[in-house]
Structures are given as structure tokens and as C-alpha cells.
TINULUM-135748 format. One line per 2 residues: number of its first residue (from 1); their letters; for each residue x, y, z of C-alpha. Coordinates in steps of 0.05 Angstrom, whole numbers. Example, Ala and Ser with C-alpha at 12.3 -4.5 7.8 and 13.67 -1.06 7.14 Angstrom:
BEGIN
1	AS	246:-90:156; 273:-21:143
END
This chain:
BEGIN
1	XX	115:2330:-55; 50:2366:-69
3	XX	-3:2380:-17; -52:2339:-56
5	XX	-7:2278:-47; -30:2277:25
7	XX	-104:2272:9; -130:2208:39
9	XX	-137:2169:-26; -63:2181:-41
11	XX	-38:2178:30; -71:2111:41
13	XX	-33:2081:-17; 32:2112:9
15	XX	21:2082:78; 5:2014:49
17	XX	76:2013:21; 102:2022:92
19	XX	113:1966:143; 51:1930:168
21	XX	57:1944:243; -16:1932:261
23	XX	-26:2004:281; -87:2046:261
25	XX	-80:2093:203; -66:2155:243
27	XX	-7:2121:278; 19:2094:212
29	XX	17:2166:188; 55:2189:250
31	XX	110:2137:238; 114:2158:165
33	XX	120:2231:188; 177:2215:236
35	XX	215:2177:182; 205:2222:122
37	XX	194:2292:150; 234:2293:215
39	XX	283:2243:184; 295:2200:246
41	XX	316:2126:246; 262:2072:242
43	XX	279:2044:311; 274:2114:342
45	XX	209:2125:305; 179:2060:332
47	XX	204:2076:402; 170:2144:400
49	XX	100:2117:385; 52:2094:439
51	XX	33:2023:421; -32:2016:460
53	XX	-101:2034:435; -120:2075:496
55	XX	-66:2128:494; -108:2185:522
57	XX	-98:2226:459; -22:2222:460
59	XX	2:2182:401; 76:2189:414
61	XX	132:2223:452; 194:2245:416
63	XX	255:2268:456; 295:2319:417
65	XX	363:2318:452; 393:2371:406
67	XX	342:2423:428; 329:2391:496
69	XX	255:2386:481; 203:2334:500
71	XX	151:2333:446; 82:2301:457
73	XX	51:2283:390; -18:2270:363
75	XX	-36:2254:291; -102:2260:256
77	XX	-118:2234:187; -178:2264:151
79	XX	-209:2221:97; -248:2277:63
81	XX	-202:2327:29; -248:2386:45
83	XX	-254:2368:119; -214:2413:165
85	XX	-190:2409:237; -229:2451:287
87	XX	-215:2474:357; -243:2411:390
89	XX	-184:2368:370; -134:2421:391
91	XX	-167:2432:459; -170:2357:473
93	XX	-97:2346:453; -75:2404:497
95	XX	-114:2374:555; -79:2307:544
97	XX	-8:2331:553; -14:2395:594
99	XX	-17:2357:660; 49:2322:643
101	XX	93:2384:640; 129:2377:707
103	XX	163:2319:742; 114:2328:800
105	XX	52:2320:758; 83:2261:720
107	XX	98:2227:787; 26:2237:808
109	XX	3:2209:741; 47:2147:749
111	XX	23:2135:821; -49:2132:799
113	XX	-79:2082:751; -49:2108:686
115	XX	-58:2082:616; -6:2027:616
117	XX	23:2040:547; 29:2115:558
119	XX	59:2103:627; 110:2055:597
121	XX	130:2105:544; 139:2160:597
123	XX	179:2112:641; 223:2085:584
125	XX	241:2155:561; 251:2180:633
127	XX	209:2241:619; 207:2264:691
129	XX	282:2262:698; 292:2300:633
131	XX	244:2355:656; 284:2362:721
133	XX	347:2369:678; 316:2428:642
135	XX	282:2397:581; 223:2437:555
137	XX	155:2405:543; 127:2420:473
139	XX	77:2387:427; 65:2371:354
141	XX	-3:2363:321; 5:2327:255
143	XX	-49:2322:203; -57:2310:128
145	XX	-111:2364:128; -110:2436:151
147	XX	-139:2477:207; -201:2519:201
149	XX	-204:2589:230; -225:2570:300
151	XX	-173:2514:300; -119:2565:285
153	XX	-145:2611:339; -141:2555:389
155	XX	-69:2538:370; -51:2611:381
157	XX	-68:2601:454; -14:2548:461
159	XX	55:2575:439; 88:2508:456
161	XX	47:2473:401; 73:2463:330
163	XX	24:2447:274; 46:2404:216
165	XX	-11:2407:167; -13:2380:96
167	XX	20:2442:66; 78:2443:115
169	XX	90:2368:111; 91:2371:35
171	XX	142:2427:38; 189:2392:86
173	XX	182:2321:59; 248:2288:40
175	XX	227:2263:-28; 257:2223:-85
177	XX	268:2274:-140; 332:2273:-180
179	XX	382:2326:-157; 438:2355:-197
181	XX	451:2425:-172; 417:2485:-204
183	XX	435:2512:-272; 424:2583:-297
185	XX	446:2654:-287; 438:2687:-218
187	XX	453:2757:-194; 471:2780:-123
189	XX	477:2853:-104; 526:2879:-52
191	XX	537:2943:-13; 611:2939:1
193	XX	666:2917:-47; 674:2841:-54
195	XX	735:2808:-24; 770:2769:-79
197	XX	822:2715:-73; 856:2678:-129
199	XX	874:2607:-108; 907:2594:-175
201	XX	901:2616:-247; 833:2583:-255
203	XX	799:2583:-187; 777:2645:-151
205	XX	738:2658:-87; 694:2719:-79
207	XX	663:2737:-12; 604:2784:-5
209	XX	550:2800:46; 492:2772:5
211	XX	421:2793:19; 380:2737:48
213	XX	321:2760:6; 362:2745:-57
215	XX	389:2679:-31; 320:2651:-15
217	XX	298:2668:-86; 345:2615:-114
219	XX	309:2555:-145; 318:2486:-117
221	XX	313:2502:-43; 245:2470:-33
223	XX	265:2407:-72; 336:2406:-43
225	XX	366:2407:-113; 409:2466:-93
227	XX	444:2424:-40; 466:2365:-83
229	XX	540:2372:-66; 529:2383:9
231	XX	549:2323:53; 479:2328:81
233	XX	416:2364:62; 374:2407:109
235	XX	350:2368:169; 292:2380:216
237	XX	301:2400:289; 373:2414:308
239	XX	406:2461:356; 436:2498:296
241	XX	367:2508:264; 338:2533:329
243	XX	391:2588:334; 379:2608:262
245	XX	304:2613:272; 313:2655:335
247	XX	357:2704:297; 308:2710:239
249	XX	248:2725:284; 279:2787:317
251	XX	282:2840:263; 325:2889:301
253	XX	378:2834:304; 380:2824:229
255	XX	442:2867:221; 477:2823:272
257	XX	461:2758:235; 532:2751:205
259	XX	560:2757:276; 523:2695:299
261	XX	527:2648:239; 584:2621:198
263	XX	552:2636:131; 544:2597:66
265	XX	594:2567:18; 574:2563:-55
267	XX	608:2527:-113; 593:2550:-183
269	XX	617:2540:-254; 629:2614:-272
271	XX	625:2681:-237; 642:2753:-251
273	XX	637:2820:-215; 597:2875:-248
275	XX	625:2935:-210; 581:2984:-248
277	XX	517:2950:-224; 547:2928:-156
279	XX	528:2856:-173; 561:2788:-172
281	XX	537:2746:-231; 538:2670:-222
283	XX	529:2614:-273; 504:2547:-244
285	XX	505:2538:-170; 506:2489:-112
287	XX	508:2503:-37; 562:2459:-6
289	XX	559:2486:64; 503:2523:99
291	XX	443:2484:75; 410:2488:143
293	XX	418:2563:146; 390:2574:76
295	XX	332:2527:87; 312:2562:152
297	XX	317:2630:117; 272:2602:61
299	XX	221:2574:110; 216:2641:145
301	XX	224:2686:83; 164:2728:102
303	XX	204:2753:162; 266:2773:122
305	XX	288:2845:112; 343:2875:69
307	XX	382:2885:133; 392:2810:141
309	XX	455:2792:103; 493:2727:100
311	XX	568:2720:94; 572:2681:28
313	XX	634:2652:-5; 629:2638:-80
315	XX	681:2591:-109; 685:2577:-184
317	XX	712:2507:-175; 661:2476:-221
319	XX	603:2433:-197; 635:2367:-219
321	XX	707:2379:-200; 749:2342:-149
323	XX	764:2410:-117; 689:2420:-106
325	XX	688:2355:-67; 748:2376:-26
327	XX	716:2444:-11; 653:2406:12
329	XX	693:2361:57; 737:2414:89
331	XX	681:2464:101; 636:2413:135
333	XX	679:2398:196; 642:2444:245
335	XX	598:2421:302; 530:2395:281
337	XX	555:2351:225; 541:2279:245
339	XX	589:2221:236; 551:2196:176
341	XX	555:2264:143; 630:2266:147
343	XX	636:2197:116; 589:2212:58
345	XX	645:2230:10; 703:2187:35
347	XX	736:2136:-11; 702:2076:20
349	XX	632:2104:11; 643:2131:-58
351	XX	674:2064:-79; 613:2027:-53
353	XX	568:2076:-89; 605:2062:-154
355	XX	605:1986:-143; 530:1984:-131
357	XX	518:2027:-193; 563:1983:-236
359	XX	522:1921:-220; 469:1951:-266
361	XX	414:1919:-226; 374:1981:-211
363	XX	401:1993:-141; 423:2062:-116
365	XX	472:2069:-58; 453:2133:-20
367	XX	512:2164:16; 482:2231:37
369	XX	436:2243:96; 372:2280:76
371	XX	386:2272:2; 334:2265:-52
373	XX	347:2211:-103; 323:2184:-169
375	XX	272:2129:-167; 300:2060:-158
377	XX	317:2009:-104; 352:2055:-54
379	XX	401:2029:-2; 425:2084:45
381	XX	495:2076:73; 463:2081:141
383	XX	421:2019:126; 482:1985:97
385	XX	520:1997:161; 463:1969:202
387	XX	458:1907:158; 533:1894:162
389	XX	533:1906:237; 476:1856:247
391	XX	498:1802:197; 574:1807:194
393	XX	589:1833:264; 531:1796:298
395	XX	509:1859:336; 436:1865:319
397	XX	424:1897:387; 467:1957:369
399	XX	439:1976:301; 400:2035:329
401	XX	465:2069:351; 476:2104:284
403	XX	535:2149:304; 575:2088:327
405	XX	567:2057:258; 601:2117:225
407	XX	649:2132:282; 680:2081:329
409	XX	656:2019:291; 665:2047:221
411	XX	729:2010:202; 705:1944:231
413	XX	640:1950:192; 659:1978:125
415	XX	734:1971:116; 739:1895:108
417	XX	759:1857:45; 693:1819:44
419	XX	652:1883:40; 634:1908:-30
421	XX	573:1934:-66; 548:1865:-85
423	XX	550:1841:-12; 510:1902:10
425	XX	458:1887:-45; 454:1815:-21
427	XX	442:1837:52; 391:1888:28
429	XX	353:1832:-7; 359:1785:53
431	XX	332:1840:97; 272:1851:51
433	XX	259:1776:56; 261:1783:132
435	XX	211:1840:127; 164:1797:85
437	XX	169:1740:136; 155:1787:194
439	XX	90:1807:160; 63:1738:179
441	XX	75:1747:253; 12:1752:295
443	XX	46:1803:341; 48:1859:290
445	XX	84:1907:336; 140:1856:347
447	XX	142:1838:274; 147:1910:251
449	XX	202:1930:300; 269:1941:265
451	XX	310:1907:320; 268:1844:310
453	XX	287:1842:236; 361:1854:250
455	XX	360:1797:301; 329:1750:250
457	XX	381:1772:198; 436:1756:248
459	XX	404:1688:260; 405:1673:186
461	XX	480:1684:188; 484:1635:247
463	XX	449:1582:205; 493:1596:144
465	XX	555:1585:187; 532:1527:230
467	XX	504:1481:175; 546:1451:120
469	XX	529:1462:47; 565:1463:-20
471	XX	562:1539:-22; 590:1582:34
473	XX	530:1628:38; 562:1675:89
475	XX	626:1685:50; 598:1684:-20
477	XX	538:1731:-14; 568:1780:-64
479	XX	584:1727:-115; 513:1702:-111
481	XX	489:1771:-132; 541:1778:-187
483	XX	521:1709:-214; 448:1730:-218
485	XX	424:1681:-164; 398:1730:-113
487	XX	327:1703:-122; 351:1634:-102
489	XX	385:1663:-40; 320:1697:-21
491	XX	281:1632:-30; 329:1597:18
493	XX	321:1653:69; 246:1652:60
495	XX	241:1578:77; 286:1586:138
497	XX	247:1646:163; 180:1610:160
499	XX	202:1570:221; 244:1625:253
501	XX	187:1675:260; 141:1623:290
503	XX	194:1601:339; 209:1673:358
505	XX	137:1687:376; 136:1623:418
507	XX	202:1636:453; 204:1611:524
509	XX	196:1665:577; 259:1639:610
511	XX	297:1659:548; 265:1727:537
513	XX	201:1762:558; 182:1794:492
515	XX	127:1835:525; 184:1884:535
517	XX	215:1873:466; 235:1946:455
519	XX	284:1940:512; 302:1866:506
521	XX	322:1870:433; 374:1923:450
523	XX	405:1878:503; 465:1838:476
525	XX	458:1782:527; 383:1772:514
527	XX	393:1775:438; 447:1722:442
529	XX	401:1677:483; 345:1686:433
531	XX	390:1670:373; 418:1609:408
533	XX	348:1584:424; 325:1594:352
535	XX	386:1558:326; 375:1500:374
537	XX	302:1494:352; 323:1496:279
539	XX	373:1439:290; 319:1398:325
541	XX	271:1406:266; 324:1386:215
543	XX	344:1325:256; 272:1301:259
545	XX	262:1313:185; 211:1368:196
547	XX	254:1420:161; 299:1418:100
549	XX	374:1420:113; 413:1479:87
551	XX	448:1433:37; 380:1411:10
553	XX	358:1483:2; 423:1503:-33
555	XX	416:1445:-82; 344:1464:-97
557	XX	350:1539:-105; 423:1553:-123
END
């Protein structure tokens, strides 16, 4: 992404492509930032944002459990590209959260007459309890513009505050460029003799203490092209990244860097040692382990010295070999790799990736967290897991628990005979139809919430199973896609959803109090009651002739 892409005329178009949640532009921008810069799940992003209009200058609160930080957030969108942020906004933002930095002051705030939406966010996230457990209060000021001189001076007074301006956001944005590793010739100098190991007659490993200054000069770090083979690409705030940053900032610790960090693993096509020049020469390169380390070094390259060296293993396995994939898998088993990361290259996921591609319908199955992909209709395997969990397993209330999808529930979700690439495409299209239907809801916050959409997807499955038709829509989703009838499937879903979204908004308070929907829609008992109520109302409408039966819809559209 370029910095100019965040100028208002371009940013506005980008935000228009995002979900219509009824929020003002600066909060839409914050949600986009959480999704595409910090890389968090859409439910977590929605949960972090203060819904009310009178939020006292605090637009969101993000709890970073990896670093044990509580981050108060404010976003500002400047419409004029030459307009900059001054000290006034920074001072006011600091004043908004600075009295919420202890459990005692939070308690006092809650005992008064607080802003209801902000108070609810503080209460839901148990901010006071987390502070007592040792979590640190920090802040993020997020803007598509940049700070002027006095704005920067004001920020310097508040070391707990991070600034994400247009330039930084553009640099860290997880974009959609094609990645394929980096080709070319690269040279790395060394001070001590390389350690060489011959795995077989064709594959060697060479280990050197590479200079960080030479590593960060590699192309493809900013665009993530260098990390194509990694099971994940560089992520935002993690405990690993925090330790790396701390080591970089203390220059007299640079010589100790290899003692604290595992190093980097590189796969290449060719390599040779030039002992006369004390150089290792590499042809074509991909970092398969250590993306986080290298990204942090790159982002802080102005702090690097020649004393900071990184233990680097070069393996000439070839960028496209099976061995390269095995190296990637075996070297990414350390702490910090999430459940989804470790599944990214397993047989089930690679088979689904191939099946989706072979449909030749323009879909791309994304199996790597933080990856950057070619343009197309992208379905992440995380999203696929959520769709299968909601529709097939009827657990819409649990779709925000991402690690469970790729850990304890993985086999039950993905490893079933009915699951293939075509089924995932069908669910993807059904979910898009649900998203379109939710746009019509008068309660924009409820309509834009991910758990709402997964609940409606699950209710579609209930209808498919409970009503008779000549086509078994639940079982035959994949065949519908393969037979080129996905548009008909979407038309059926669209008709059903017209009534479902209306009935959901009018749900009886005895069934669910949707004023507290962010909590209720994660409750299995409440979700089941809502689905049962929607299904009951659907049957009543069909019986009275006020809605088409499923069989009528199948005959018309399939």
C-alpha cells in the first residue's frame, strides 16, 4: 500500500467496500485498521469498538493478551490531504484515557454517571481486573494523516502512546499483492567460518552469523514477498515481537542478540561460499522461519549496528520442493505459532486449496495467516472454518474462538467426507448473501456484527433440513456449485433472509434481549432459542401462505 492510498478520496472508497455498520467514518476507519493492520478477527474488532456516539474521545479498547496490554484507541480521519494533526487532538485524547489507568480510578468512574457505551466496554472487557493482574495501560492514536511538529512534541510527552499515521499504516498494511519469493543474487558477509552440513548429495545447509544490516536490505520485506513459504507472515503485536524490539533498542546488547533469539531459516535455490571474499552468495530466497524477527529488524533498521548479527541457516532445498515445505513445517513448531499457522500446510488444507483452484471460478483459498494474495474472491481457511462451524456444526456462537477451529475442533470441522472446496465456496456465497440481507437491518450495529451473520447462516441450515424439497440443499451444496447453479442457491437464501432479518430484529425479549447482542450471540443457549424462534415464525408464514415454501423456491431457482 502507498501512503497516498489513505488520502480521504481513496480511503472513503476503501471503507465503502467494508461492512455497513452505521458507524461514523472515523470508527469505520478504526475497524478497518484493526482488521487489516493489526490483523485481528472481525468479531474481536467489533468487540473492541465503542458503539455509542458519546464515547468521550475513546473510540475503542483493545486487550492485547500476548503483551498483557490494555490499549485505548482513538481514530481521526482528515479529509484534506495537506491537513495535519496538531497537539490539541493528542492532549484531548490523553485526557480521555489517563484517568482510567488504575482499577481505583476505573471504579470511581463506574460509580459516577459514566458514558454508558464506554462503561459497558470497560465492564465487558473487565479492564479493572486486568489492571490488578498487571496489565499495562497504553494507547494508540490512528490517523490517515500525519502529525505536525507540535503534535509530535506532544506525543513525546506520553511514552505509552503509539502513533499510527498514514505512512506507518501503509507500511504495515496486509495487502493483496502476489507473492512468490524473491529472485536474484544476494551476498552475505561473515566474520567466522561458516558451519556447513551436507544432508545428501544435493542439499546442503550453511549456517552463518549474518549481519542484520544486510538481512534488512533484502527486497520483499515490506510487501511480505520474502515470506511466501512461511506458515504465517509477520504479525502485529505479539510477545515475540515485543522481545525482539526490546533487544534492538539497546545498542550495547546487540552482540547478545543471538543469545536471545532463535534466528532465521532461509530456503534458496543455489548457494556457494566465496572464502576469498568471506561471503556467502545466494540465488533466489525465501524466509521460512523468522519472519517476525526480520520484520522487526526492518521496521527498526535505523537502530541497527554491525554488531547485531542473526543466526541464519541457509538451505538450498529449492523454493518449490517438497523438502522446502517440510523444512517450513518442522521449523515452525516453537511457541508463538498459532493453531491455524501449523495447519496451513497440512494435507487437508492444501487439498482444499487445490480443489477451490480447480473449480476455475475465480476463488482463492488462503491457507496462510498474514499472507498477501493475488486479486480474486479470497476465502481464508479461517473463514472457511467459521462457516463450517456455524452451518455444519450448528455452533454459530463459537465462531470467534479461532484457535479451537484449528485445534480441538479441527477434525470435526474439516475432516469430514462432505467437506470439499466446492462446499466451502457455496458457504462463502451463502454468507455473502447473509451479509447483503443484514445491510437492510435498521439496527446497523446488530446487522454488521459477525456473530449475527453466523447465526443467520446456521438458521438457513435449519430451514434446509426442516423443510422438504426435491433437492437436499444441506447435503448437495458442493454439487450446486459444480453444476453452475450457485446464483440460484443465493436467490433462495435471499428470499428466506428477507423474513429472517425482520423477525430477528423483532425477536421477543423473552427469547433474547438483543440490546446486549455482543454477549447474547456468544451464548449457545440463547442462540438456540433465537434460531428456534425464527424457524417457528418461518413455518407460521409458510402455513398461512405469506411465504414461499422451500420446495417452491427450489423449483423456481434451481
